[in-house]
C-alpha positions in Angstrom: 19.7 -31.9 -4.5 19.0 -30.0 -7.3 20.6 -26.8 -6.4 24.0 -28.8 -5.5 23.9 -30.3 -9.0 23.4 -26.8 -10.3 26.3 -25.7 -8.5 28.5 -28.4 -9.8 27.5 -27.6 -13.4 28.5 -24.1 -12.9 31.9 -24.9 -11.3 32.8 -27.9 -14.0 30.5 -27.5 -16.9 29.6 -24.2 -18.3 31.3 -21.8 -16.0 34.3 -21.3 -18.2 32.2 -20.2 -21.1 30.4 -17.7 -18.7 33.8 -16.6 -17.5 34.9 -16.0 -21.3 31.8 -14.3 -22.3 32.4 -11.7 -19.5 35.8 -11.3 -20.1 35.1 -10.4 -23.6 32.9 -7.7 -22.3 35.6 -6.4 -20.0 34.0 -7.7 -16.8 36.3 -9.6 -14.8 34.4 -9.8 -11.3 30.3 -8.9 -12.0 30.2 -8.3 -8.3 32.7 -5.5 -8.1 31.8 -4.3 -11.4 32.4 -0.5 -11.9 29.6 1.4 -13.4 29.2 0.4 -17.2 28.0 3.9 -18.4 31.3 5.3 -18.2 32.5 7.2 -21.3 35.5 5.0 -21.5 33.1 1.8 -21.6 30.2 3.3 -23.6 33.1 4.1 -26.5 34.5 0.6 -26.5 31.1 -1.1 -26.6 31.0 -2.0 -30.3 34.4 -3.6 -30.3 33.5 -5.6 -27.2 30.0 -6.4 -29.0 31.9 -7.9 -31.9 34.6 -9.9 -29.8 31.6 -11.5 -27.9 30.0 -12.2 -31.4 33.0 -14.1 -32.6 33.4 -15.8 -29.3 29.9 -17.3 -29.4 30.5 -18.6 -33.0 33.4 -20.3 -32.1 31.9 -22.0 -28.9 28.3 -22.6 -30.6 28.9 -26.5 -30.9 30.7 -26.9 -27.5 29.1 -29.0 -24.8 27.0 -27.2 -22.4 26.6 -24.1 -24.8 23.0 -23.0 -23.9 23.7 -23.4 -20.4 26.8 -21.0 -20.5 25.1 -18.5 -22.9 21.7 -18.4 -20.7 23.6 -18.2 -17.4 25.7 -15.3 -19.0 22.3 -13.8 -19.8 21.6 -13.5 -16.1 24.7 -11.5 -15.5 23.6 -9.2 -18.3 20.3 -8.6 -16.7 21.8 -7.7 -13.6 24.2 -5.2 -15.1 21.7 -4.0 -17.5 23.9 -4.6 -20.9 21.0 -4.8 -23.0 22.9 -4.8 -26.2 25.2 -7.5 -25.0 21.9 -9.4 -23.8 20.5 -9.0 -27.3 23.4 -10.7 -28.8 23.2 -13.6 -26.2 19.5 -14.0 -27.0 20.1 -14.1 -30.6 22.7 -16.8 -30.2 20.7 -19.3 -28.2 20.4 -17.9 -24.7 17.0 -19.3 -23.0 14.8 -16.7 -21.6 13.4 -19.3 -19.1 17.1 -20.2 -17.5 16.8 -20.0 -13.9 19.6 -19.1 -11.5 20.7 -22.1 -9.9 20.5 -20.6 -6.5 17.6 -18.1 -6.5 15.4 -19.9 -9.3 15.0 -16.5 -10.8 15.0 -16.0 -14.3 16.7 -13.0 -16.1 13.4 -11.1 -16.1 13.1 -11.5 -12.2 16.7 -10.4 -11.9 16.7 -7.1 -14.2 13.5 -6.2 -12.0 15.4 -6.9 -8.5 18.2 -4.6 -10.1 16.0 -2.1 -11.3 16.8 -2.2 -15.1 13.7 -1.0 -17.0 15.2 -1.2 -20.4 16.5 -4.6 -19.6 13.2 -5.9 -18.7 11.6 -4.0 -22.1 14.1 -6.1 -24.1 13.4 -9.4 -22.4 9.7 -8.9 -22.9 10.1 -8.3 -26.4 12.1 -11.5 -27.0 9.3 -13.7 -25.5 9.8 -13.6 -21.5 6.8 -14.4 -19.6 5.9 -11.1 -18.1 3.8 -12.8 -15.5 6.0 -15.5 -14.9 6.5 -16.7 -11.0 9.6 -17.9 -9.5 9.7 -21.5 -8.0 10.4 -20.4 -4.4 8.6 -17.6 -3.3 6.0 -17.5 -6.5 6.7 -13.8 -6.9 6.0 -12.3 -10.5 8.1 -9.7 -12.1 5.4 -7.1 -11.1 5.4 -8.4 -7.3 9.2 -7.7 -7.1 8.9 -4.3 -8.5 6.2 -3.2 -6.2 8.2 -4.3 -3.2 10.7 -1.3 -3.4 10.3 2.4 -4.1 13.5 2.3 -5.9 12.0 -0.2 -8.4 9.4 2.2 -9.4 10.8 2.5 -13.2 10.7 -1.2 -13.7 7.1 -1.1 -12.0 5.9 1.6 -14.6 7.8 -0.3 -17.6 6.2 -3.6 -16.6 2.7 -1.8 -16.4 3.2 -0.4 -19.7 4.2 -3.7 -21.3 0.8 -5.5 -20.2 1.8 -7.2 -17.2 -1.5 -8.4 -15.1 -2.0 -5.8 -12.3 -4.3 -8.1 -10.3 -2.6 -11.8 -10.6 -2.3 -13.4 -7.4 0.2 -15.8 -6.0 -1.1 -19.5 -4.5 -2.1 -17.7 -1.3 -4.1 -15.0 -3.1 -1.6 -11.9 -2.6 -1.4 -9.4 -5.3 1.1 -7.1 -6.6 -1.0 -4.4 -4.6 -0.7 -6.6 -1.2 3.0 -7.0 -1.8 3.4 -3.2 -2.1 1.4 -2.5 1.0 3.0 -5.6 3.0 6.5 -4.5 2.3 5.9 -1.0 3.4 7.0 0.1 7.0 6.3 3.6 6.9 9.8 4.6 8.3 12.3 3.3 5.9 10.0 1.8 2.8 7.5 4.0 1.6 5.7 2.4 -1.1 3.3 5.2 -1.8 4.1 5.9 -5.5 4.3 2.1 -6.1 0.9 2.1 -4.7 -0.4 4.9 -6.5 0.9 3.3 -9.9 -0.8 0.0 -9.1 -4.2 1.5 -8.4 -4.0 3.6 -11.6 -3.1 0.7 -13.1 -6.4 -0.6 -12.3 -5.4 -2.9 -9.1 -8.2 -4.5 -7.2 -8.8 -2.6 -3.7 -11.1 -5.3 -3.0 -8.4 -8.3 -3.1 -8.2 -10.7 -0.5 -5.4 -13.3 0.5 -6.4 -16.7 1.8 -5.6 -15.6 5.2 -8.1 -12.9 5.1 -5.7 -10.1 4.4 -6.9 -7.3 2.7 -5.4 -3.5 1.4 -6.1 -2.3 5.3 -4.6 -5.0 7.0 -1.0 -3.4 6.6 -2.3 0.0 7.6 -3.8 -1.4 10.8 -0.6 -3.3 11.8 1.3 0.1 11.1 -1.1 2.0 13.3 -0.5 -0.4 16.0 3.3 0.0 15.9 2.9 3.9 16.7 1.8 2.8 20.2 4.5 3.5 22.9 7.2 3.7 20.0 9.3 6.6 18.8 7.5 9.7 18.4 9.4 10.7 15.3 9.0 7.1 13.6 5.1 7.3 14.7 4.7 10.6 13.0 6.2 9.1 9.8 3.9 6.1 10.1 1.0 7.9 10.5 1.7 10.3 7.8 2.4 7.3 5.4 -0.9 5.4 6.6 -3.0 8.7 5.9 -1.5 9.0 2.4 -2.3 5.4 1.4 -5.6 5.5 3.1 -6.4 8.5 0.9 -5.3 6.8 -2.3 -7.3 3.5 -1.6 -10.6 5.5 -0.7 -9.9 7.4 -4.0 -10.2 4.2 -5.9 -13.2 2.7 -4.0 -11.9 0.8 -1.1 -14.3 0.6 1.7 -12.9 0.8 5.1 -15.9 -0.2 7.5 -16.4 -3.5 6.2 -16.2 -6.5 8.6 -14.6 -8.4 10.2 -14.2 -5.7 12.6 -10.4 -6.5 13.1 -10.0 -5.7 9.3 -11.9 -2.6 9.2 -9.6 0.5 9.5 -13.0 2.6 10.6 -13.3 0.1 13.6 -9.8 0.2 14.7 -9.7 4.2 14.3 -12.8 4.3 16.5 -11.7 2.1 19.2 -8.8 4.5 19.5 -10.2 7.8 18.3 -8.0 9.8 20.8 -4.7 8.5 19.0 -6.0 8.2 15.3 -8.2 11.3 15.4 -6.9 12.8 12.0 -7.2 9.5 10.3 -10.7 8.9 11.7 -11.8 12.4 10.7 -10.5 11.8 7.2 -12.4 8.4 6.9 -15.7 10.0 8.3 -15.5 12.8 6.0 -14.9 10.9 3.0 -18.1 8.8 3.5 -16.6 5.8 5.2 -19.6 4.2 7.2 -19.6 4.5 10.9 -21.4 1.1 11.6 -20.1 -2.2 9.7 -20.9 -1.3 6.1 -22.0 -4.9 5.4 -24.3 -5.6 8.2 -25.0 -2.1 10.1 -25.0 -1.2 13.6 -26.2 -5.1 14.4 -22.4 -6.3 13.7 -20.4 -3.1 15.2 -21.7 0.6 15.6 -19.3 3.6 16.0 -21.7 5.1 18.4 -21.5 2.1 21.0 -17.7 2.0 20.5 -17.2 5.7 21.2 -19.3 5.8 24.4 -17.7 2.4 25.6 -14.5 4.2 25.3 -15.9 7.2 27.3 -17.3 5.2 30.0 -14.6 3.3 30.6 -12.1 6.0 31.4 -13.4 7.2 34.8 -11.3 10.7 35.1 -11.9 13.5 36.9 -12.8 17.5 36.2 -9.0 18.2 36.2 -8.1 15.4 34.4 -6.8 17.2 30.9 -6.6 13.9 29.3 -10.3 13.0 30.0 -11.3 16.4 28.9 -9.3 16.0 25.7 -11.0 12.5 25.2 -14.2 14.0 25.8 -13.7 16.9 23.2 -12.8 14.4 20.8 -15.4 12.3 21.2 -17.8 15.3 20.7 -16.3 16.0 17.5 -16.2 12.3 16.2 -20.0 11.8 17.5 -20.8 15.2 15.2 -19.0 13.8 12.2 -20.9 10.7 12.6 -24.3 12.6 12.9 -23.8 14.7 9.8 -22.3 11.8 7.8 -25.8 10.5 6.9 -29.3 11.7 6.3 -30.5 9.3 8.7 -29.3 8.5 12.1 -28.4 4.8 12.7 -28.0 4.0 16.5 -27.5 0.7 17.8 -30.4 -1.3 19.6 -30.4 -1.4 23.3 -28.1 1.7 23.1 -27.7 2.5 26.8 -24.6 3.7 28.8 -23.4 3.7 32.7 -21.0 6.5 32.7 -19.0 7.2 36.1 -16.8 10.1 37.3 -17.1 13.5 37.6 -17.9 13.8 33.9 -20.5 11.4 33.7 -23.4 14.1 33.3 -21.8 15.7 30.2 -21.2 11.9 28.8 -25.2 11.4 29.7 -26.0 14.6 28.0 -24.1 13.6 24.7 -26.2 10.4 24.9 -29.5 11.9 25.5 -29.0 14.4 22.5 -28.6 11.4 20.2 -31.6 9.6 21.5 -33.5 12.6 20.9 -32.3 13.0 17.4 -33.1 9.9 16.6 -36.6 9.9 18.2 -38.0 13.1 16.6 -38.0 14.6 13.4 -34.7 16.3 12.9 -35.1 20.4 12.5 -34.6 22.1 9.3 -31.4 23.7 10.3 -29.9 20.4 11.3 -30.9 18.8 7.8 -29.3 21.8 5.9 -26.1 21.5 7.7 -26.2 17.4 7.2 -27.1 17.9 3.3 -24.4 20.9 2.9 -21.5 18.8 4.8 -22.4 15.8 2.8 -22.5 17.7 -0.5 -18.8 19.0 0.4 -17.5 15.4 0.7 -14.9 14.3 0.5 -12.1 15.6 3.1 -11.3 18.1 4.0 -15.1 19.3 4.4 -14.4 22.1 7.2 -11.8 23.7 4.5 -14.4 23.9 2.2 -17.0 25.4 4.6 -14.5 28.3 5.6 -14.3 29.1 1.9 -18.0 29.4 1.5 -19.2 32.8 0.7 -21.4 32.9 3.9 -21.5 34.9 7.0 -19.2 33.7 9.5 -22.0 32.5 11.8 -23.4 30.4 9.3 -19.8 28.9 8.9 -19.3 28.4 12.3 -22.4 26.2 12.4 -21.4 24.4 9.7 -18.1 23.7 10.9 -17.3 20.4 13.1 -14.7 22.1 15.4 -16.9 23.7 17.8 -18.5 21.8 20.5 -22.2 21.6 21.4 -23.5 21.2 18.0 -25.6 18.2 19.0 -27.7 20.2 21.9 -27.7 23.1 19.6 -29.5 20.9 17.0 -32.1 19.4 19.6 
């Protein structure tokens, strides 16, 4: 077994040289090493480097010399000792030497330990900036993208020319790594995601398993159902911020398949994800499948299906709130495009005490589709489209118009569809 053989070589062959190199630098135990940026260590750095150079000159022809200095380079990368690493590299250390346990190179380790100056030194000496490790197939950029604490390394790698859209054998790019590593509670990779997008990351990247940039967001939204209220708020905030970034860089949340469409998921649970759905629609997201239209899936069908599946009663506050949010979502969809696109065979069968109101909503949409829309409706649609993206209502309130006109342009009031008809 290769890694056991590697262990034997460390213990019996080149570990004494590694220990001697660390000792020359005043490092007895790398795992328990005190911070090396203290004044006492910095003041003695020159003399320590001189001792290291003399040691390397004496040991240059000893057996397993290159393995020893190469393994020591891994320790320097971990501790961020750039000057010592430079000495080792100038005296035969191999940039491609792998840790016998993790199979990471010095560059991978420098990223994991968030040592941006070490990253730059290694790349300047010829380290392959896009090299993938043999176990996880992770590139340095993948590793840097996975933790917010590694943001400095992520920035440095991008500045040095790392391929932002390089993918592993599964089709996973650094952007997908950053998204998949985020849980919205303890790990917020928002700034990592922003850097990658600004660096040209492809928002259409898809793994061989079909995961997209919205897969993680859809999963996290599902985690908010029935969970801790405070954590749910944190997750919703994270999902909202990341969705803003993705849409600003051209991501389409309405593409099929439906289970990978963020718009579809938010429509299915529009009461729970109302703020995010509002943002999507006010940012121009299609309310039907953006690839195949209403024949694939339709927001109108989803909303009315949800309304009709909730019997409710006149005194049921949850159903009244559901109906109010449904009216707002329907109005947002109506004002989201110049021509209304209702699905074929768009019929409903509501039940319960609110069935008449649901039927009236459905009738108003049918009327709007069947007849030329009134001029005031067209003006409302065009003005709201012009004010996109989100937040449209905030922009409406800032318009130099009479309050009555502003009220008509807003999506917050109910009865808009009936008024237009």
